[in-house]
N, C-alpha and C positions, 0 to 999 in steps of 0.2 A: 375022784371026780375030776372033771376038767373045767377050768375056770378061765374066763376072760377078765383080766384086771385092767380096767380103764383108769389111767393115771397111776400105773404101777411103778413109775420111776420117781414119784414124789415121796414125801416124808412118810406118811402113813401107808401109802400104797406099796412102797418097797419093803416095808416091814411085813405087810400082808403077804407079799410074794414069798419072802423068806419063810414065813410061818407055814404057808401052804406046801412049799417044797419039802420042808422038814417033816411034814405030816403026810408025805407020799402022795400028794395030789399033783395033777398036771396043770400047768399054768402057761398062758400066753399073755404078754404085756402089750398094751396099746397106749401110747403116750406121744404127745406132740413135743415134749421136752421144753415147753415154754417156761416151766418152773421146775421140772424134774431133772434128774441126772441119769444119763445112760449108765454110768458106772455103778449106780445103786442097784441095778437089776442083776448084773452078773452075766457072763458069757454063756452060761449053760441054760438060760431061760429064753425061749423064743420071744423076740421083740419085734413089734410092728410100729413104725413111726407113722403117726396119723392123728387127725383131729376127730373128736367124736361128732363134729358137725359135718364130716365128709361122708356123705351117704354111699358113694361109690366104693370107697375103701372099706367101710363097714360091711356092706353087703358082700363084697369079695371075701372078707375075713370070715363072715358067717357061712359062706358057701364052702370055704376050705376046711373049717373046723366045726365039730359038733360039740358045743359047750353045754354043760349041765346047768351053769348059772353064770351071771355077770355080777361083778362088783365094780361100783362106779365111784371113783375118787376124784375125777376131773372137776376142778372148780377154781375160779379166782376166789381168794379168801381174805383179802385185806379190807377191813371195815372202812378205813379212811379213803382208800382208793375207790371203793364202791360208791361213796358219797360224791366224789369228784367226777367219776366216770361211770355212772350207772348203766349206760348202754352196754358197755363191755361186760358187765356182770349179768345182765339179762340175756345178752346174746350167748355168752359162754355157758352160764350155769342153767339157763332155762331153755333157750332155743336149741342149743346143741344137745342137751339131754333129751329133748323131744325127738330129735333125729335118731339118737341111740335107741330109744324106746320103740320107735317105728321099725327100725331095722331088726330089733329083737323079735318084735311081733311077726314080721315077715319070715324070720328064721325059725319061729316056733319055740323060742326060749321063754320059759314061763317063771323064772326065778331071778330076782334082782335084790342085791343088798346095796343100799344107797347111803353114802356118807353125808349126813346132815350135821346140824350144829345147835349148840345152846343159844345161838343168836336168834333163833326163831321165837324165843320167849320175850325178847325185848327187855325192858326194865323189870326186874323181879319183884313180885308182890309178896314173896316169902323168902326166908333165908335158905330153905331147902326146896328145890324144884323137882316135882314129879311130872309125869306125863299129863296130868289133869290141869297143870298150870296154864293159864291163858296164853295163847300165842299172839304176840303183838310186836313184830320186829320194828326196830327203830332205824334201820339202815338197809340199803338195797341188797347187801350181802345176805342178811337174814331173810329179807323178803324173797330173794331168789330161791333159797333153800326151802322155805315154806311153800312156795308155789309148786315145787316139784313134789313135796309131800302130798299136796292136794291132787296133783296130776296122778300120782300113784294110786291114791284112793279111787279116783275115777277110772283108772286103767284096770283095776281089779274088777270093778262093777261092770265095765264094758267088755273087757277082753279076757278076764280071768288071770291077769298077771299077778303072781304072788310076790310080795315085796316086804322088806324090812328097812325102815329108815332109822339109822343109829345116830342119835344126837350126842356128839362129843361135847364134853366141857373143855378142859385144857389138856390136849395131848402133849406128852412130855417124855423125856428119856430117849434111850437108843438101845439097839440090840446089844445084849451083854458081851457079844464078841468084839464090839468096837469097830466092826467093819462097815456098818451103815449107821447113819444118824441123821440129825436134823440140820439142814443147810438151805436156808432161804435167802434170796436176794431181792429186796432188802429183808433183813431179819427184824421182826416185830415182837417176837415172843420173849418173855422174861428170862427163862432159864438159859437158852443159848446166848442171849445178850449179856447176862451177868458172867457166864463162863468166858466169853470173849473178853470181857473187861478184866477178868482175873489174869488172862494170858496176855493182855496188852494188844489184842488183835482187833480191838474196836474202841469206840469212844467210851468214856466212863458211863456207867449205868445211870439212867434217870429213873428216880422213883416218883411216879406221878401222883402226888398228893399224900400228905401224912396227917390230914385232919378229918378223916372219915370216922363215922361212928362204928368203929371196930375196936378190937381189943388193944391194938397198938397204933391206930390211926391210918394204917395202910390197907389197901384193898385185899380182900380174902377171896381166893380162888381154889377150885377143886382140880387137882392134877392127877391124870390117869396115864399110866405107862402105855406107850405105843404098842408094845407086844400084847398087853391086855386088851387093847382095842382090836388087834388082829384076831385074838381068840374069840372075841364076841362076834366078829363077822362070820367065821366058820360055823359057830353055833347057830347063827341066824339062818344060814343056808340049811342046816340040818333041821331047824325048826320049821322051815317052809316045806320040807318034805312031808310033814304031818299036818300042817295047818294052812288053810286057805285064807287069804285076806291081804290087806295092806296094813302093816303094823309099824308103830314107832316105839323106840325104847331110848331112855336116857342112859348115858355111860359116864360114870364118874366114880370116884372112890367113896363119895359120901362124907368126906372130911375136907374142910377148907384150911388153907395155910395163907397167912398174910405175906405181903412182899418182904417185910422185915424178917419173918420166919424163914422164908426161902433163902434170903441172903445169909442168915446165920447158918442154915444147913449147908449152903455152898462153902462157907468158910470152914466148917467142920470137915467136909468131904475133901476139899482141895488143900487144906492146911495153909491157905493164903487169904489175904484180905480181899474184899470185893470193892473196888473203887466205885463210889456212887455219890450222886447229889440228889437233893430233894427238889423237884420241879412242881409246877402247878398241876392241878387236876386236869385230866383230859375229859372233854365233853362226852357224856354217854357212858362213863365208867361207873357201874353200880358198886356200892360198897362191898357186897357179898354175892358170890355166885357159887352155889354148892348143889350138886345133883343128888337126888334120890334115885338110886339104881335098883330099887327093890323089884320092879317088874322084870328087868333084865336078869336079875339073879333067880327069881322064881320061875319065870317062863322059859328063859333060854338056858338056865343052869349056869349062868356066867359067874365066875368068881375071880376078881382081880388078884393076881399073884404077887405083883410088885407094888404094894400100897404104901410102903414106908418112904417118906420124902427123901431121906438120905440115900436110899437105894435107887430111887428114880434119878436123883442128881448124880450119883456115882456112875450110872450107866452112861449118862450124857457126858460126864467128864472124860470117861475113857475115849469116847468118840472125838471130843474136842482137842484132846492131847495130840491126836494124829489123824486129822480128817483126811478122807480119801478123795473128796470132791468138794 
């Protein structure tokens, strides 16, 4: 098949591109490089520099190529930033996505896989979250993603657009080759920050709160390897070949690890101490966030292959030892 990967120079998007190429699919990457890296794409993959809100460039792109499906990874994704500057999030994550959807409709493209987030749920009402859990976002980032999920439901009813929204929990790790990995500026994710602390490439790690009602007082999260996320996206496209509708699926390993457990695993993997200090809780951090991915496993046939925390950290460590960008 031939895919347009919007946001294909970003963290998850670049791993998606690599996965599709390795599985003999044709790919075109569309990215404005505001947060992504051109080096992550590779010279052998066609690259178009552009914004998903640029109607002229989108329509020219769809006139030049005949795509079987679109995967949409473009989004601002920092919770704190979304609170400070919500206009940016609604413009980029909602308005620009509407432009992409309109261009797809004009081009006759009827399959979309959308990168959503566990932030659509807000404060969890149970330790394990499935798709029936109420959606009640507590920040503009989560609101913006939920808005598009609702738009996609309307788009199916009105235009017949088939879509799958995949709600990630904590994307982590890197391609086992070590040639692409996670590189954000600023970096807010636990695993890259603790590995940078190990290497002395960043400030000492801050553990935000050690007095939660969890097994060791620190927050518990569900980490899913980025290549397992990529496999779910391709399975979602194949699912849409046989199923009409607008679907949502949670993606996680179904097992939670505390911050202290992640630090201990990093020390095992690297053989080095992780410099860290205990800081106060961050507002809006729930004690536990763990996914039930039963629906994705049953309906998509998805099976995470890199579910052991040490293996996830090991892949990230290989990248951080010699980052390419």
